[in-house]
Legacy VTK file of the C-alpha trace (Angstrom):
# vtk DataFile Version 3.0
C-alpha trace
ASCII
DATASET POLYDATA
POINTS 141 float
0.312 0.068 -0.101
2.902 2.781 0.964
4.487 1.672 -2.739
1.273 4.124 -4.154
2.118 7.202 -2.237
6.469 6.348 -3.177
5.345 6.085 -6.758
3.853 8.996 -7.100
6.209 11.024 -4.956
9.305 9.472 -7.347
7.186 11.040 -10.258
6.554 14.412 -9.374
10.306 14.758 -7.945
11.044 13.611 -11.846
8.688 16.417 -13.170
10.220 19.083 -11.277
13.954 18.002 -11.615
14.621 16.325 -15.187
15.438 18.343 -18.210
12.781 19.758 -20.484
12.468 19.047 -23.732
10.395 19.350 -26.265
10.100 17.906 -30.099
10.537 21.842 -31.832
10.572 24.994 -30.577
8.350 26.340 -33.390
4.842 27.246 -31.974
2.714 27.441 -34.844
-0.244 29.608 -35.447
-2.155 29.457 -39.154
-4.519 31.903 -40.676
-6.597 29.943 -42.301
-8.071 30.232 -46.181
-10.856 32.813 -46.155
-10.032 34.646 -43.322
-10.386 37.797 -45.015
-13.704 37.184 -46.981
-15.218 36.647 -43.684
-14.155 39.580 -42.054
-15.411 41.979 -44.907
-18.360 39.409 -44.744
-19.366 41.089 -40.816
-17.885 37.697 -39.489
-16.053 38.193 -35.921
-13.250 35.806 -36.635
-10.731 35.165 -33.980
-8.079 33.030 -35.456
-5.492 34.084 -32.720
-5.248 34.723 -29.519
-4.562 38.121 -28.402
-1.748 37.171 -26.330
1.109 34.568 -26.979
3.014 32.549 -24.259
6.170 31.282 -25.038
8.974 29.874 -23.357
12.937 30.599 -23.637
14.702 27.598 -24.756
11.345 25.565 -25.223
9.007 26.961 -27.224
10.821 30.205 -28.221
10.248 30.931 -31.923
6.776 31.940 -33.092
5.875 30.735 -36.774
2.849 31.928 -38.691
1.435 30.380 -41.630
-1.108 32.651 -43.891
-3.026 30.250 -45.652
-5.398 33.276 -46.539
-6.001 35.087 -50.114
-4.494 38.242 -49.261
-1.605 39.366 -46.997
-1.376 39.962 -43.146
0.521 42.309 -41.983
2.782 41.374 -38.184
4.435 44.221 -36.629
6.722 45.230 -39.477
6.592 41.948 -42.054
4.185 41.397 -44.596
3.065 37.414 -44.681
2.086 37.220 -48.135
-0.468 34.265 -49.011
0.964 31.141 -49.378
3.933 31.938 -46.959
5.167 31.409 -43.258
7.413 33.478 -40.843
9.118 32.604 -37.707
10.184 35.227 -35.296
12.471 33.732 -33.058
12.497 35.222 -29.312
16.080 35.309 -27.758
15.173 37.464 -24.487
12.433 36.712 -21.805
9.549 40.068 -22.064
6.660 41.388 -23.257
6.244 42.200 -26.782
3.748 44.217 -28.850
2.720 43.541 -32.464
0.374 45.145 -35.248
-0.835 42.414 -36.189
-4.112 42.873 -39.485
-5.257 38.712 -38.470
-6.689 40.267 -34.809
-9.863 42.729 -35.382
-7.776 44.858 -33.017
-4.969 45.001 -34.911
-2.807 44.271 -31.772
-1.648 40.885 -30.872
0.791 40.674 -27.134
3.890 37.870 -27.124
4.520 37.439 -23.689
7.940 35.097 -23.484
8.701 33.731 -20.065
12.380 32.665 -18.806
13.092 29.222 -19.034
11.488 27.496 -15.982
14.351 26.668 -13.013
14.238 22.938 -11.259
11.560 22.385 -8.707
8.293 24.189 -8.533
8.466 26.305 -11.496
9.447 23.498 -13.954
6.438 21.089 -12.603
4.131 24.038 -13.224
5.244 24.530 -17.124
5.117 20.771 -17.331
1.148 20.976 -15.863
0.646 23.862 -17.967
2.146 22.274 -21.074
0.137 19.297 -20.679
-3.039 20.773 -20.025
-2.630 23.157 -23.129
-1.881 19.989 -25.196
-4.876 18.106 -24.072
-7.101 21.186 -24.274
-5.840 21.405 -28.069
-6.554 18.077 -28.953
-7.742 15.851 -26.295
-6.948 12.424 -28.431
-3.143 13.191 -29.046
-2.191 14.543 -25.705
-1.657 11.483 -24.075
LINES 1 142
141 0 1 2 3 4 5 6 7 8 9 10 11 12 13 14 15 16 17 18 19 20 21 22 23 24 25 26 27 28 29 30 31 32 33 34 35 36 37 38 39 40 41 42 43 44 45 46 47 48 49 50 51 52 53 54 55 56 57 58 59 60 61 62 63 64 65 66 67 68 69 70 71 72 73 74 75 76 77 78 79 80 81 82 83 84 85 86 87 88 89 90 91 92 93 94 95 96 97 98 99 100 101 102 103 104 105 106 107 108 109 110 111 112 113 114 115 116 117 118 119 120 121 122 123 124 125 126 127 128 129 130 131 132 133 134 135 136 137 138 139 140
């Protein structure tokens, strides 16, 4: 009976201190085909979140793909139809960008520092797992 609590404590300790590894450092966001047309028709299309959260060393590259028929402005960059734009971040901070993919015309990117071992790393793992599960419950296992 004491095995279960000990195994749980071991798993939590591993999650708090084991190195963090991710498959890719890209955080992908796509602008779907027809977004501009839907907006012009009066649809309140929200395709990108107002705030994107990234973590240095883990998912610190914003990758935007424009599948729409019209160019999209993101900060100083014009992303043409069919193009992708990668924006790596090297400093933890909050960044604000003009963004035509938003009804408000603005977008914030919050880049958090790499989580330290212990409680911050355990929290990061939990949040990352929760985010993956809510995006796609079938493949988040």
